[in-house]
N, C-alpha and C positions, 0 to 999 in steps of 0.2 A: 706303748701302743695305745692307751686310752688318751694320751695326749695328742697323737697323731689322728686319731678318729675324731676328736673334738675338733681339731684344725680342719679336717675334711668336711665336716657338717657345717662349720662356718663359712669355709671356702664354697661349698655348693650352694649354700643360702646366699651368699654374695653374687655368685654367677647367676642364680636364679633371679634375684632382684634386678640385677644389671639387664639380663635378657628382657624381663618383664617390662623395665623402663625403656628399653630399645624397641620392644613391641608396641608400647603405648605410643612412642613418638613416631613411629613407622604409621600406626593407624591413625593418628591425629593428621599426619601429613596427606594420607590418602583420603580421609574425610574431608579436610580442607580443599584438596584438589577437586573433589567430587562436588562440594558445594560451589566452588568457583566456576567450574564447568556449567553446573545447572543454572547459576545467575547469568553467565554469558548466554547460554542458549536461551534462557527466558528473555533476554533482552532481545535476541536476534527473532524469536517467536513473536514477540511483541512488535518489533519493527516489520516483520513480514506481514503481520495481520494489519497493521495501520497501513502499509503500503497498498494491500489488496483493497482495503475499504476506500481510502483516499484517492488511489490513482487508477483503480481498476472498475470499482463498483459505483463510484460517484462520477456522474458526468459533470464535466466542467467546461466552461467557455475556453476555448483554445488560447485566448490572448491573455486575459486578466485571472484566469484560473477560479473565477467565482462559480460554486456549484449551482447546479439546477436540478430540481427534482422533476419537473415534468413541463410539456408544453402543450398548446393546442393549436388548431388551425393548420398553418402551412409547416412544412419540415424544413424550410430555408429559415434558420433562426436568427434573431438579432439579440444580443446581450444587452439588458437594460440596466446593467450595474452603472452607477454614476461614472462618466467619463470613459467608458469603453465603447459601446455601441458596435462591437464586432459583429459582422455577418458571417455566419457559420453553418455548416452542413449538420443536421441532427443525426445522421448516419455515421459519417466518419469523422466528425468534429474539425473538418477542414476549415481554417481561417480564410475567408474569401474576401477580405477587405472591408472597407466601411468604417464608420466610426471616427472618433476624434482623430486617430493616427492618419487618417487618410484625409483630413480637413472637413469632415462631415460634422455639422453641428447638431443635427437631430436625426433620428431613425427615419429613413425614408424607405418604405417598404414597395419595391417595384417588382413586378413579375419577371421583368427582363434583366435584372441586375446579375452580377457575377455569381451571388450564392444561388439564386433560382437555377441560373444555367448548370452550375456545378450539380445540384441535387437532381437535376433531369438526367446527368449523366454518371453520377455516383454509382459505383459497383454495388454497394449495399442497398441501394433504393430500388434495384430492379424488381418490377411487379409491385411497388407499394406507391411511389409517385409523391406529390406535394401533400395531399390531405392527410389529416390526422384526426382520427374520431375517438382516440383513446386506445384502441387495440393496436394502433401503430406503435405507440411507445414501447409497449412490451415486447411487440415483434422486432422492433429496432434494438432494444436492449439485448434481447436473446440472441441477435445476429452478430452483434459488434461486441459484446462483453463475454 
């Protein structure tokens, strides 16, 4: 009987050790899965944040994608980035032509060109018009963003 009890004790210790190892392996697997999930979600959060900043909050030329912070004077905009010259609406950012793409060698500001005609009819420009005294920018950004 003492030999059998000693055998049972050793057997129980071995079973406990095996269960402890299996538990550690399972816990390690769960921890690694959680870390991987957090890393993937962290990347998604970063990518989403970057998209919001770069594509939603930053106004860009619709043609060359050069960012611009502000403008003054007229709401019919002309991109001054080298080689672009895009004529576009400050409200909806519609590319209204002009620039190198259309054979234009320099920026020509005309009140009757396509961009001015568009700004006159743009649904976001209702009640604002062409003029920009600084307040218009925040008003435009609030309406379109």
